[in-house]
C-alpha positions as CSV (number, residue, x, y, z in Angstrom):
1,X,-5.3,26.4,-30.8
2,X,-6.9,26.1,-34.0
3,X,-8.3,29.5,-34.5
4,X,-5.3,30.9,-34.1
5,X,-3.4,28.8,-36.5
6,X,-6.4,29.5,-38.9
7,X,-6.0,33.6,-38.7
8,X,-2.0,32.8,-39.0
9,X,-2.6,30.4,-42.2
10,X,-5.4,33.5,-43.6
11,X,-3.0,36.4,-43.1
12,X,-0.1,35.1,-44.5
13,X,-1.8,33.6,-47.6
14,X,-3.2,37.8,-47.9
15,X,0.4,39.1,-48.3
16,X,1.6,40.5,-51.7
17,X,3.6,37.3,-53.9
18,X,6.6,40.0,-54.0
19,X,6.8,40.6,-50.0
20,X,7.2,36.5,-49.1
21,X,10.7,35.4,-48.4
22,X,12.2,32.2,-47.0
23,X,11.7,31.5,-44.2
24,X,14.8,30.6,-42.1
25,X,15.6,29.1,-38.5
26,X,19.2,30.4,-38.2
27,X,20.1,27.8,-36.0
28,X,19.2,24.6,-38.6
29,X,21.5,26.7,-41.8
30,X,24.4,24.7,-41.5
31,X,25.0,22.0,-43.9
32,X,21.8,23.3,-46.3
33,X,22.0,24.0,-49.7
34,X,20.9,26.8,-51.8
35,X,20.0,28.0,-55.4
36,X,21.7,31.1,-57.0
37,X,18.4,32.7,-59.1
38,X,20.7,34.7,-61.1
39,X,24.0,32.7,-60.9
40,X,27.4,33.8,-62.0
41,X,31.5,32.0,-63.3
42,X,29.0,28.9,-63.6
43,X,28.2,28.6,-59.5
44,X,24.8,28.2,-59.3
45,X,24.4,25.6,-56.1
46,X,25.9,26.6,-53.2
47,X,26.1,25.0,-49.7
48,X,26.2,26.4,-46.1
49,X,29.5,25.3,-44.8
50,X,30.0,27.1,-41.4
51,X,27.9,29.5,-39.5
52,X,29.8,33.0,-37.7
53,X,28.2,34.0,-34.5
54,X,28.6,37.0,-32.3
55,X,27.8,36.6,-28.8
56,X,25.7,33.4,-29.2
57,X,23.6,34.7,-32.2
58,X,24.2,33.9,-35.8
59,X,25.1,36.6,-37.6
60,X,26.4,35.7,-41.2
61,X,27.0,32.2,-43.1
62,X,29.4,30.9,-45.6
63,X,28.4,29.6,-48.4
64,X,30.6,27.0,-50.8
65,X,29.9,26.8,-54.7
66,X,29.7,23.2,-55.3
67,X,31.4,24.1,-58.8
68,X,33.8,25.7,-58.1
69,X,34.7,25.3,-54.3
70,X,35.0,29.1,-53.6
71,X,33.5,30.3,-50.2
72,X,31.7,33.4,-49.7
73,X,30.2,34.9,-46.8
74,X,27.1,36.8,-46.2
75,X,24.3,37.5,-43.9
76,X,22.3,34.9,-42.9
77,X,19.1,36.9,-43.9
78,X,20.1,37.7,-47.2
79,X,19.3,34.1,-47.9
80,X,15.3,34.7,-47.3
81,X,15.7,36.6,-50.4
82,X,13.7,34.9,-53.0
83,X,14.6,37.0,-56.1
84,X,18.5,36.1,-55.3
85,X,18.1,32.2,-53.5
86,X,15.9,29.7,-53.5
87,X,16.2,27.1,-50.9
88,X,17.3,23.5,-51.5
89,X,19.2,22.3,-55.2
90,X,16.7,23.2,-58.3
């Protein structure tokens, strides 16, 4: 087990930094907090309020802006792009 972990860790650390993305388990997204890298209309902090499933698979999530309470739906995988979203409130 230790050798396998070292190989995975070594491989991960040699990836170009621009290819690194937020690692997300879609089942644990509910109530998670996110920060927009480029906020618009003073909407910087967001919270996942619900998950959208199709055939028992999570396909999207609803994000609610803390500032305005505006809600929108996006593909949960879009949250993996660190150039757009940061995990937590920064």
